[in-house]
C-alpha positions in Angstrom: -27.8 4.9 11.3 -29.5 7.5 9.1 -28.0 5.9 5.9 -29.2 2.5 6.9 -32.7 3.9 7.5 -32.8 5.5 4.1 -31.6 2.3 2.4 -34.4 0.3 4.2 -37.0 2.8 3.1 -35.7 2.7 -0.5 -35.8 -1.1 -0.7 -39.3 -1.1 0.8 -40.6 1.4 -1.8 -39.0 -0.6 -4.6 -40.9 -3.8 -3.6 -44.0 -2.4 -2.1 -45.2 0.3 -4.5 -46.5 -0.8 -7.9 -44.4 0.2 -10.9 -41.4 1.2 -8.8 -39.4 -2.1 -9.2 -38.3 -1.5 -12.8 -37.4 2.1 -12.0 -35.4 1.1 -8.9 -33.5 -1.6 -10.9 -32.6 1.0 -13.6 -31.4 3.5 -10.9 -29.4 0.9 -9.1 -27.9 -0.3 -12.4 -26.5 3.2 -13.0 -24.7 3.5 -9.6 -20.9 3.4 -9.9 -20.4 1.2 -6.9 -16.6 1.2 -7.0 -16.5 5.0 -7.1 -19.1 5.1 -4.3 -17.1 2.8 -2.1 -13.9 4.7 -2.7 -15.8 8.0 -1.9 -17.0 6.7 1.4 -13.6 5.4 2.2 -12.0 8.7 1.3 -14.5 10.7 3.3 -14.0 8.6 6.4 -10.2 8.4 6.0 -9.7 12.1 5.4 -12.1 13.0 8.3 -10.3 10.6 10.6 -6.8 11.8 9.6 -7.6 15.5 9.6 -9.7 15.6 12.8 -7.4 13.3 14.9 -4.2 14.7 13.3 -5.2 18.3 14.1 -6.0 17.5 17.7 -2.9 15.3 18.1 -0.7 18.1 17.0 -2.3 20.4 19.6 -1.8 17.8 22.3 1.8 17.4 21.2 2.4 21.1 21.9 1.2 20.6 25.4 3.2 17.4 26.0 6.5 19.0 24.7 6.0 22.3 26.5 5.2 20.5 29.8 7.7 17.7 29.9 10.5 18.0 27.2 11.3 21.7 26.9 11.6 24.5 29.4 12.7 27.2 27.1 10.2 28.5 24.5 12.9 29.3 22.1 13.9 25.6 21.8 10.5 24.5 20.6 9.5 27.6 18.7 10.4 26.1 15.3 8.5 22.9 16.0 5.4 24.8 17.1 5.5 27.0 14.0 5.7 23.9 11.9 2.7 22.4 13.8 0.7 25.6 13.3 1.3 25.6 9.5 0.6 21.9 9.2 -2.8 22.4 11.0 -3.7 24.9 8.2 -2.6 22.3 5.6 -5.0 19.9 7.3 -7.9 22.3 6.7 -6.9 22.6 3.0 -6.7 18.8 2.7 -10.1 18.3 4.1 -11.7 20.9 1.8 -9.8 19.7 -1.3 -10.6 16.0 -0.9 -14.3 16.7 -0.2 -14.6 18.5 -3.5 -12.3 16.1 -5.4 -14.2 13.0 -4.3 -17.4 14.6 -5.3 -16.0 15.2 -8.8 -14.7 11.6 -9.1 -18.1 10.2 -8.0 -19.8 12.4 -10.6 -17.4 11.1 -13.2 -18.2 7.6 -12.1 -21.9 8.3 -12.6 -21.2 9.8 -16.1 -19.1 6.8 -17.2 -21.7 4.3 -15.9 -24.3 6.1 -17.9 -22.0 5.8 -20.9 -21.7 2.1 -20.5 -25.5 1.7 -20.3 -25.9 3.7 -23.5 -23.0 2.3 -25.5 -25.3 1.1 -28.3 -27.7 4.0 -28.0 -27.3 7.7 -29.0 -24.6 8.3 -26.4 -21.3 9.7 -27.8 -18.1 10.3 -25.9 -16.6 13.7 -26.7 -13.0 14.8 -26.8 -13.6 17.0 -23.7 -14.9 14.1 -21.6 -11.9 12.0 -22.6 -9.5 14.8 -21.7 -11.2 15.3 -18.4 -11.0 11.6 -17.7 -7.3 11.6 -18.5 -6.8 14.5 -16.1 -8.6 12.6 -13.3 -6.4 9.5 -13.9 -3.1 11.5 -13.8 -4.2 13.6 -10.7 -5.4 10.5 -8.9 -2.1 8.7 -9.5 -0.2 11.7 -8.1 -2.5 12.0 -5.1 -2.0 8.2 -4.4 1.8 8.8 -4.3 1.2 11.9 -2.0 -0.9 9.9 0.4 1.6 7.1 0.4 4.2 9.7 1.6 1.7 11.0 4.2 1.0 7.5 5.4 4.7 6.8 5.9 5.2 10.2 7.7 2.2 9.6 10.0 3.8 6.4 11.2 6.7 8.4 12.7 4.9 9.9 15.7 3.2 6.5 16.3 6.7 5.0 16.4 7.9 7.6 18.8 5.0 7.1 21.2 5.2 3.4 20.9 8.9 3.5 21.9 8.0 5.8 24.8 5.3 3.4 26.0 7.6 0.4 25.6 10.4 2.2 27.5 7.9 2.9 30.4 7.0 -0.8 30.4 10.7 -1.7 30.6 11.2 0.6 33.5 8.2 -1.0 35.3 9.7 -4.4 34.9 13.1 -3.3 36.1 11.7 -1.6 39.1 9.9 -4.8 40.2 13.3 -6.6 40.7 15.3 -5.5 43.8 18.6 -6.4 42.0 17.9 -3.9 39.2 16.0 -1.2 41.1 18.8 1.4 40.5 19.1 0.7 36.8 15.8 2.0 35.7 16.9 5.6 36.4 19.2 5.3 33.4 16.5 4.2 31.0 15.4 7.3 29.0 13.5 8.5 26.0 15.1 11.4 24.2 13.0 13.5 21.9 16.1 15.1 20.4 17.1 11.8 18.8 14.0 11.9 16.7 14.6 15.4 15.4 11.7 16.9 17.3 13.9 19.3 19.3 17.3 20.8 19.0 20.2 19.2 20.8 20.6 22.1 23.2 17.1 21.7 24.5 16.8 21.2 28.3 15.9 18.6 29.4 15.0 17.2 26.0 14.7 13.7 27.5 12.8 11.9 30.3 14.3 9.2 32.4 13.3 6.7 35.1 10.4 7.6 37.4 9.8 10.9 35.6 9.3 9.0 32.4 6.9 6.5 33.9 4.8 9.2 35.6 4.6 11.0 32.2 3.4 7.8 30.5 0.5 7.7 33.0 -0.7 11.2 32.3 -3.8 11.8 30.2 -1.8 13.9 27.7 0.3 10.9 26.8 -2.6 8.5 26.3 -4.8 10.9 24.4 -1.9 12.0 22.1 -0.9 8.4 21.4 -4.4 7.3 20.6 -5.0 10.3 18.4 -1.9 9.6 16.4 -2.9 6.0 16.0 -6.3 7.1 14.7 -4.7 9.6 12.3 -2.4 6.8 11.0 -5.4 4.6 10.5 -7.2 7.4 8.7 -4.2 7.9 6.4 -4.2 4.2 5.6 -7.9 4.3 4.8 -7.4 7.3 2.5 -4.5 5.5 0.8 -6.8 2.5 0.2 -9.4 4.9 -1.2 -6.8 6.4 -3.6 -5.9 2.9 -4.9 -9.5 2.1 -5.5 -9.9 5.5 -7.3 -6.9 4.7 -9.4 -8.6 1.5 -10.6 -11.9 3.3 -11.1 -10.6 6.2 -13.0 -8.4 4.0 -15.2 -11.5 1.9 -16.0 -13.5 5.0 -16.7 -10.8 6.3 -19.0 -10.8 3.0 -20.9 -14.6 3.1 -21.3 -14.5 6.7 -22.7 -11.6 5.8 -24.9 -13.6 2.9 -26.4 -16.7 5.1 -26.9 -14.5 7.9 -28.4 -13.9 5.8 -31.5 -17.4 6.7 -32.7 -17.6 10.0 -30.8 -17.6 13.7 -31.9 -15.2 16.5 -31.0 -16.4 19.4 -29.0 
């Protein structure tokens, strides 16, 4: 809402105040819109992934400790992994905030280079090396986020199977001929590698499973993982846009470097 208000005020000033129109046109012409869109996508995607992912991991601890594991030693390794990954989430949020700012600044620099191609602007060796670094790092980060995107689908898959199994039990319990069969329908967290095979109970069956699916812990955790998965997808899209943007910026500086100077 605040961003929309600022945009409305800016447009009003451009057309209402005398002498501001040409200045606004020059300013808008120097905006790297592709990098700006990628930055907004990256900020929103990383915020969604980190915020929802952190809270989903905390809810997972409650869900496992309450319903799937009675002995703390059985889920100690999983909880340790969750704790470390929560710290990784903090690092991801800080790193991508700074990195997106750098890429946006590089986009502004390269746009200025395009506008002054036939002026006194010269591309230096340092700027071309920096642009090459951004291209390589962005490609690597795109691959990393592709892996994160795939991994974030795993908890969504588990909770989807759990929800579908509960739905199957509800259908079986409605038919008198199959009323005793739903007690054998189970969801086993040990099959997904979440818990060791000696974990007790490690699985939920029948009415116990359906009652667990109706709890707030299940619904909240499921929704949070879906949101984190969506955030990872948005960030991956932002990385692809950044790949296009940084590659184009590198090509621009490469072209300008033919008549540049070395620093």
